[in-house]
MARFI-810119 format. One record per residue (C-alpha): x, y, z. Coordinates in steps of 0.5 Angstrom, whole numbers, padded with zeros to 4 digits, always signed. Example, Ala and Ser with C-alpha at 12.3 -4.5 7.8 and 13.67 -1.06 7.14 Angstrom:
BEGIN
+0025-0009+0016;+0027-0002+0014;
//
This chain:
BEGIN
+0031+0043+0023;+0024+0044+0021;+0019+0044+0026;+0013+0046+0029;+0008+0045+0035;+0001+0043+0035;-0004+0041+0040;-0011+0038+0038;-0015+0040+0032;-0017+0048+0032;-0025+0049+0031;-0023+0051+0024;-0020+0044+0023;-0026+0041+0026;-0030+0044+0021;-0026+0041+0016;-0026+0034+0018;-0033+0033+0020;-0038+0039+0017;-0041+0044+0021;-0044+0040+0027;-0037+0039+0029;-0037+0047+0032;-0041+0045+0038;-0040+0039+0043;-0033+0039+0044;-0032+0042+0050;-0030+0036+0054;-0025+0033+0049;-0018+0031+0052;-0013+0035+0049;-0007+0031+0046;+0000+0033+0048;+0004+0038+0044;+0009+0034+0039;+0014+0037+0035;+0014+0035+0027;+0018+0037+0021;+0014+0041+0017;+0011+0038+0010;+0014+0043+0005;+0009+0041-0001;+0003+0040+0003;-0002+0046+0002;-0009+0048+0001;-0012+0045-0005;-0015+0049-0011;-0020+0044-0013;-0020+0039-0019;-0019+0042-0025;-0021+0035-0029;-0018+0029-0027;-0012+0027-0031;-0007+0021-0030;+0000+0020-0032;+0002+0015-0037;+0007+0011-0033;+0014+0009-0036;+0013+0002-0039;+0017-0004-0035;+0021-0007-0041;+0022-0014-0037;+0016-0016-0034;+0015-0023-0030;+0022-0023-0028;+0022-0021-0021;+0020-0026-0016;+0013-0025-0012;+0014-0023-0005;+0011-0028+0000;+0011-0025+0007;+0014-0029+0013;+0010-0028+0019;+0012-0023+0024;+0015-0025+0030;+0012-0023+0037;+0016-0019+0042;+0017-0018+0049;+0015-0011+0050;+0020-0010+0056;+0026-0010+0050;+0022-0004+0046;+0026+0002+0045;+0025+0009+0042;+0029+0012+0037;+0033+0015+0043;+0035+0008+0046;+0030+0009+0052;+0025+0004+0054;+0018+0006+0052;+0011+0005+0056;+0010-0003+0055;+0003-0006+0055;+0006-0011+0061;+0006-0005+0065;+0000-0002+0063;-0005-0007+0061;-0011-0002+0061;-0008+0003+0057;-0010+0003+0050;-0006+0009+0047;-0001+0014+0049;-0007+0019+0051;-0009+0015+0057;-0015+0011+0053;-0017+0005+0056;-0019-0002+0053;-0026-0004+0054;-0024-0011+0055;-0018-0015+0057;-0017-0022+0054;-0017-0025+0061;-0024-0022+0062;-0027-0027+0057;-0023-0033+0059;-0018-0032+0054;-0010-0032+0055;-0006-0026+0056;-0004-0023+0049;+0002-0024+0044;+0005-0017+0043;+0007-0015+0037;+0011-0008+0035;+0010-0004+0028;+0013+0002+0027;+0010+0007+0022;+0016+0009+0018;+0018+0013+0012;+0022+0009+0007;+0023+0007+0000;+0020+0002-0005;+0022-0001-0011;+0016-0004-0016;+0021-0007-0021;+0028-0008-0022;+0027-0008-0029;+0029-0002-0034;+0023+0002-0036;+0022+0006-0042;+0019+0013-0042;+0013+0013-0047;+0007+0018-0048;-0001+0017-0048;+0000+0015-0055;+0005+0009-0053;+0011+0013-0057;+0018+0013-0054;+0019+0020-0051;+0025+0023-0047;+0024+0023-0039;+0025+0029-0035;+0033+0031-0035;+0035+0026-0040;+0037+0027-0047;+0035+0021-0051;+0030+0016-0051;+0034+0010-0048;+0031+0006-0042;+0032+0008-0035;+0032+0005-0028;+0026+0006-0024;+0027+0011-0018;+0025+0008-0012;+0018+0011-0009;+0018+0014-0002;+0013+0010+0002;+0010+0011+0009;+0010+0003+0011;+0008-0001+0017;+0015-0003+0019;+0018+0001+0013;+0015-0004+0008;+0010-0005+0003;+0006-0009+0004;+0007-0009+0011;+0009-0015+0016;+0004-0021+0016;+0001-0023+0023;-0001-0030+0023;-0007-0030+0028;-0011-0036+0031;-0018-0036+0034;-0017-0037+0042;-0010-0033+0042;-0011-0026+0043;-0006-0021+0039;-0004-0014+0042;-0001-0010+0037;+0003-0003+0039;+0003+0002+0033;+0008+0007+0034;+0008+0013+0029;+0015+0015+0027;+0013+0019+0021;+0017+0025+0024;+0024+0021+0023;+0027+0021+0016;+0034+0018+0017;+0035+0017+0009;+0032+0024+0008;+0027+0022+0003;+0023+0027-0001;+0016+0026+0001;+0012+0028-0005;+0006+0032-0004;+0001+0026-0002;-0001+0023+0005;-0003+0026+0011;-0001+0033+0012;+0000+0032+0019;+0004+0026+0018;-0002+0022+0022;-0004+0015+0022;-0010+0011+0024;-0010+0003+0023;-0016-0001+0022;-0016-0008+0022;-0021-0010+0017;-0026-0013+0019;-0024-0015+0026;-0029-0016+0031;-0026-0011+0036;-0028-0006+0041;-0028+0001+0038;-0022+0004+0041;-0018-0002+0037;-0022-0001+0031;-0018+0005+0028;-0024+0009+0026;-0025+0016+0026;-0032+0016+0029;-0029+0014+0036;-0023+0018+0035;-0026+0024+0034;-0030+0024+0039;-0026+0021+0045;-0019+0025+0043;-0022+0030+0038;-0016+0029+0033;-0016+0025+0026;-0011+0020+0028;-0005+0019+0032;+0001+0024+0031;+0008+0023+0030;+0011+0020+0037;+0004+0018+0039;+0002+0010+0040;-0004+0006+0040;-0004-0002+0043;-0010-0005+0038;-0013-0011+0042;-0015-0016+0037;-0018-0022+0041;-0019-0027+0037;-0026-0028+0039;-0031-0029+0035;-0038-0025+0035;-0042-0028+0041;-0037-0033+0042;-0040-0037+0036;-0036-0041+0033;-0040-0040+0026;-0038-0033+0026;-0030-0035+0025;-0027-0031+0019;-0020-0033+0016;-0017-0027+0012;-0016-0020+0015;-0012-0014+0013;-0010-0008+0016;-0010-0001+0013;-0010+0006+0015;-0016+0010+0016;-0014+0017+0017;-0020+0022+0016;-0020+0025+0009;-0013+0022+0007;-0015+0014+0008;-0014+0013+0000;-0007+0017+0000;-0004+0014+0006;-0006+0007+0004;-0003+0008-0003;+0003+0011+0000;+0004+0004+0003;+0000+0003+0010;-0002-0004+0008;-0001-0010+0012;-0004-0018+0012;-0007-0022+0018;-0009-0029+0016;-0013-0032+0022;-0014-0039+0023;-0019-0043+0026;-0015-0049+0031;-0021-0053+0030;-0023-0053+0022;-0018-0049+0019;-0011-0050+0023;-0007-0049+0017;-0005-0056+0017;-0007-0061+0012;-0005-0067+0015;-0010-0066+0021;-0015-0071+0019;-0020-0068+0024;-0020-0061+0020;-0022-0059+0013;-0015-0061+0010;-0014-0054+0006;-0007-0053+0003;-0002-0051+0008;+0004-0054+0011;+0005-0051+0018;+0011-0050+0022;+0011-0047+0029;+0017-0043+0030;+0020-0042+0037;+0019-0035+0037;+0012-0036+0038;+0010-0035+0031;+0008-0040+0025;+0009-0040+0018;+0004-0044+0013;+0007-0046+0007;+0003-0047+0000;-0002-0042+0003;+0000-0035+0000;-0004-0028+0001;-0004-0024-0006;-0005-0016-0005;-0007-0013-0011;-0005-0006-0012;-0005-0001-0018;-0001+0005-0018;+0001+0011-0023;+0008+0013-0024;+0009+0021-0025;+0011+0023-0032;+0013+0030-0030;+0008+0033-0034;+0001+0031-0031;-0001+0037-0027;-0002+0036-0019;-0008+0039-0017;-0014+0036-0013;-0018+0038-0007;-0013+0037-0002;-0006+0040-0005;-0003+0042-0011;-0005+0048-0016;-0003+0045-0023;+0004+0045-0022;+0008+0039-0025;+0014+0036-0022;+0019+0033-0027;+0024+0032-0021;+0019+0026-0019;+0019+0023-0025;+0018+0015-0024;+0015+0016-0017;+0008+0014-0015;+0003+0019-0017;-0003+0020-0013;-0009+0025-0013;-0015+0026-0009;-0020+0025-0015;-0027+0025-0012;-0031+0025-0018;-0029+0018-0020;-0023+0015-0016;-0016+0014-0017;-0014+0008-0022;-0007+0007-0024;-0004+0004-0030;+0001-0001-0027;-0001-0007-0023;+0002-0010-0017;+0002-0016-0013;+0005-0016-0006;+0008-0009-0008;+0012-0012-0014;+0010-0010-0021;+0008-0017-0026;+0012-0022-0021;+0013-0029-0023;+0011-0035-0018;+0014-0042-0019;+0009-0047-0016;+0010-0054-0014;+0006-0059-0017;+0001-0060-0012;-0005-0056-0009;-0005-0049-0006;-0009-0044-0002;-0009-0037-0005;-0012-0031-0001;-0013-0025-0006;-0014-0018-0003;-0016-0012-0007;-0012-0006-0004;-0013-0001-0009;-0016+0005-0008;-0022+0004-0013;-0020-0001-0018;-0025-0007-0019;-0021-0014-0022;-0024-0020-0026;-0019-0025-0025;-0018-0032-0028;-0012-0037-0030;-0010-0037-0037;-0005-0040-0041;-0003-0038-0048;+0001-0040-0054;+0005-0033-0054;+0008-0029-0049;+0005-0022-0046;+0005-0017-0051;+0006-0009-0049;-0001-0006-0051;+0003+0000-0054;+0006-0005-0059;-0001-0008-0061;-0003-0001-0063;-0007+0001-0056;-0006+0008-0053;-0009+0013-0048;-0013+0009-0043;-0012+0002-0047;-0005+0003-0044;-0007+0001-0037;-0004-0005-0035;+0002-0004-0040;+0001-0011-0043;-0004-0016-0046;-0004-0023-0047;-0008-0024-0054;-0008-0031-0054;-0010-0032-0047;-0015-0038-0046;-0018-0040-0039;-0014-0047-0037;-0016-0048-0030;-0022-0047-0025;-0021-0044-0018;-0025-0047-0012;-0027-0042-0008;-0027-0043+0000;-0028-0037+0003;-0030-0029+0002;-0028-0023+0007;-0033-0026+0012;-0029-0033+0013;-0031-0040+0010;-0037-0041+0005;-0042-0046+0007;-0040-0050+0001;-0035-0049-0004;-0036-0046-0011;-0032-0048-0017;-0031-0041-0021;-0028-0040-0028;-0027-0033-0026;-0029-0028-0020;-0029-0021-0019;-0025-0017-0013;-0028-0010-0011;-0024-0006-0006;-0022-0009+0001;-0026-0015-0001;-0022-0022+0000;-0023-0028-0004;-0020-0035-0002;-0019-0041-0007;-0016-0048-0008;-0012-0049-0014;-0009-0055-0016;-0003-0055-0020;-0002-0062-0022;-0007-0062-0028;-0011-0057-0033;-0019-0056-0033;-0019-0061-0038;-0016-0067-0034;-0009-0066-0038;-0003-0066-0033;+0001-0060-0032;+0009-0061-0033;+0015-0058-0031;+0016-0051-0034;+0009-0050-0036;+0007-0043-0036;+0000-0040-0033;-0002-0033-0032;-0007-0030-0027;-0011-0025-0032;-0015-0019-0031;-0021-0018-0036;-0024-0012-0032;-0023-0006-0036;-0024+0000-0031;-0021+0006-0034;-0023+0011-0028;-0026+0010-0021;-0033+0011-0024;-0035+0004-0026;-0032-0002-0030;-0033-0001-0038;-0036-0004-0041;-0041-0005-0035;-0038-0012-0032;-0037-0015-0039;-0031-0017-0042;-0029-0013-0049;-0025-0019-0051;-0019-0016-0052;-0017-0013-0045;-0013-0019-0042;-0008-0016-0038;-0003-0021-0034;-0002-0019-0027;+0002-0025-0025;+0006-0031-0028;+0006-0038-0025;+0011-0043-0027;+0010-0050-0026;+0016-0053-0022;+0018-0060-0019;+0014-0064-0015;+0013-0062-0008;+0019-0065-0003;+0013-0068+0001;+0007-0071-0001;+0001-0067-0002;-0004-0069+0004;-0009-0063+0002;-0016-0064+0000;-0020-0060-0005;-0027-0060-0002;-0032-0063-0006;-0038-0059-0008;-0043-0062-0003;-0037-0062+0003;-0040-0057+0008;-0034-0052+0010;-0038-0048+0015;-0044-0048+0019;-0047-0041+0018;-0050-0037+0023;-0057-0038+0024;-0062-0032+0023;-0069-0031+0025;-0074-0035+0020;-0078-0029+0020;-0075-0022+0020;-0081-0018+0022;-0081-0014+0028;-0073-0012+0027;-0071-0005+0027;-0070-0003+0020;-0065+0002+0017;-0064+0005+0010;-0058+0009+0007;-0057+0012+0001;-0050+0013-0003;-0050+0019-0007;-0047+0025-0010;-0046+0031-0005;-0050+0038-0006;-0046+0044-0008;-0047+0048-0002;-0044+0043+0003;-0037+0045+0001;-0031+0041-0003;-0030+0036+0002;-0037+0033+0002;-0037+0031-0006;-0040+0024-0003;-0046+0024+0002;-0050+0018+0005;-0057+0020+0006;-0056+0027+0004;-0051+0028+0010;-0043+0028+0010;-0040+0025+0016;-0041+0028+0023;-0039+0024+0029;-0044+0028+0033;-0050+0025+0029;-0050+0018+0029;-0055+0015+0023;-0056+0008+0027;-0056+0007+0035;-0057-0001+0035;-0057-0004+0042;-0052-0009+0044;-0054-0016+0043;-0059-0014+0038;-0060-0015+0030;-0063-0011+0025;-0064-0010+0017;-0060-0005+0014;-0062-0003+0006;-0056+0000+0003;-0058+0004-0004;-0054+0006-0009;-0057+0013-0011;-0055+0013-0018;-0051+0017-0023;-0047+0011-0026;-0042+0010-0020;-0041+0003-0017;-0040+0003-0009;-0036-0002-0005;-0040+0000+0002;-0036-0003+0008;-0039-0004+0015;-0035-0004+0021;-0035-0009+0027;-0039-0015+0025;-0040-0018+0018;-0047-0018+0015;-0051-0023+0011;-0054-0021+0004;-0062-0022+0004;-0063-0020-0003;-0061-0015-0009;-0066-0011-0012;-0072-0015-0009;-0069-0022-0011;-0067-0027-0006;-0059-0028-0005;-0055-0031-0008;-0056-0029-0015;-0051-0031-0021;-0046-0025-0021;-0046-0026-0013;-0046-0034-0012;-0042-0032-0005;-0048-0029-0002;-0049-0035+0001;-0043-0033+0006;-0042-0027+0010;-0039-0021+0008;-0036-0014+0010;-0037-0010+0004;-0043-0009+0000;-0042-0009-0008;-0047-0004-0010;-0048-0004-0018;-0051+0003-0021;-0058+0004-0018;-0057-0003-0014;-0061-0004-0007;-0058-0009-0003;-0062-0011+0004;-0057-0014+0009;-0058-0017+0016;-0053-0015+0022;-0052-0017+0029;-0048-0013+0034;-0045-0016+0040;-0039-0016+0045;-0038-0009+0045;-0041-0002+0046;-0039+0004+0042;-0038+0008+0036;-0036+0005+0029;-0037+0008+0022;-0039+0005+0015;-0037+0008+0009;-0035+0007+0001;-0029+0003+0000;-0027+0007-0006;-0023+0011-0002;-0024+0017-0006;-0031+0017-0004;-0030+0016+0003;-0024+0021+0004;-0030+0026+0001;-0035+0024+0007;-0039+0018+0004;-0038+0015+0011;-0043+0015+0017;-0042+0014+0024;-0046+0009+0028;-0046+0007+0035;-0048+0001+0039;-0051+0003+0046;-0052-0002+0052;
//
């Protein structure tokens, strides 16, 4: 068996992960136990990026034939039943409630300290597995849309797509969904089983070379040891993540910031945050879903007349979990599949070689200049799925889980079916999305009820909406009628369509405008029968207050102010530092902000120019946008700026001013660009809440 021993990071590795400042101050770091892991044969030092070529994925011949996977809530479990791969009992939270991980770190706050009940326990194992994006036959094509012979074949006949190797939460992509609720804490054991590969799968050449993980609940109000961020971990443990055989118990308290009910949120997700390999690990499958319900206003029960009656029929299960019908999360993710001819070369691994043996499997490169985009669009891990809906109202929760891609989404009908882009004469980057809906026209409006910071103060009726990396948007959609009032009928077809062309990860092209021809259907929606029970849900009226927004001072004068500028790195900073903030790469020994617990500050986030967009994510508490380029929020492009958010969408050259508070916890957090190619090349800064 291929194994090697490793301990905490060497001085050279520390330098790689954090810049020159990491060379000092690590004398007090706790050493981690020696663990065995199999060698990763294709992981090697990168040779730099010689251009940023993308492969042309094989054409999926029968799109919109696989059903949309709708996740069922994961069941909590009794930790005394947990076993390791050898059948031995593992260390369980019931026995060690103060121990947060396998290295002996303690929880900052246990739920009972806040008057909360003992947590429900979940176990999620990070596992090697395989995943199928489609059951359809595929046709190998080149960048011109011409039929070609796949590596190892003798003719241009269609083929079954091979399954791709993933690193998944419980071995699935997306990973499991936890339905959480305020006032009901959740403790999740994340266990690293990436050293186990029972199927003997080829791991390809991307993902953390240490086979490590670091799980971040985006954007949970959590203590730093449960936040899954490298600023805390690099200081506390001296390592970039949890290594094979290690575990952590992340405590998600279900406790709003400041214990203020106005601070409740509604839709989290959890994903990997391993230093310099976040994008690779997320793209390789480390994505999970985490809706969180408010038992007062938003319990997932449309029959509760004391609540908002948003779409959802709740079923409480004997295992302690609950399911909510007609409330559907949709994780959008674009991928590229290896064509066997595109060179593998980037800053981390690959020196220009090609891999025909990986034809049809996921292709990923650390492209720091623009960011990584794919040409196949998936929803909940399935390419171009179909969803049959009842004639009633639904709640759709959208998440952009892509590495770099921005979407503009709308609901359209068409007199014709989708047509392959190659059959319309398109080629090159115009093949992205694979299909077009040439005659697509908007047919329904969407009523937005929430952004990533939770419910909006008032609903917003949208014709379309933008979705940036890591952002979430929630809508009520009424499938009983079209926007002109005409009723729907059984068998009607509607498409969720992306009209935002983004040929690389730099910015949309044309900039935030539709070109009129780029209408890529992502999801087919088929109208079915009437629901078995009467629809008791309500589409909130525009004057219906959904949420009382948290208050902030009428005068912000006197509050501490900070400014952060996102820009390209200097040539002398090294290959990992392609992107910097305030001219500096990430350094866990030099926080750029040290707010006091219980305080509030005004932060100005500036896109330093150069023609890039940046989705800037601020950990720990949501912010309120005060202004964009000196104009008070909201503006026409960002109507949801009335609510709270955790990602600042920065157009080229844009300056956004936000108001933040810092409550409940102390400790180290990060802020970073959520174009993960930028984050992985050091567009991140550490900050710390001090007592």
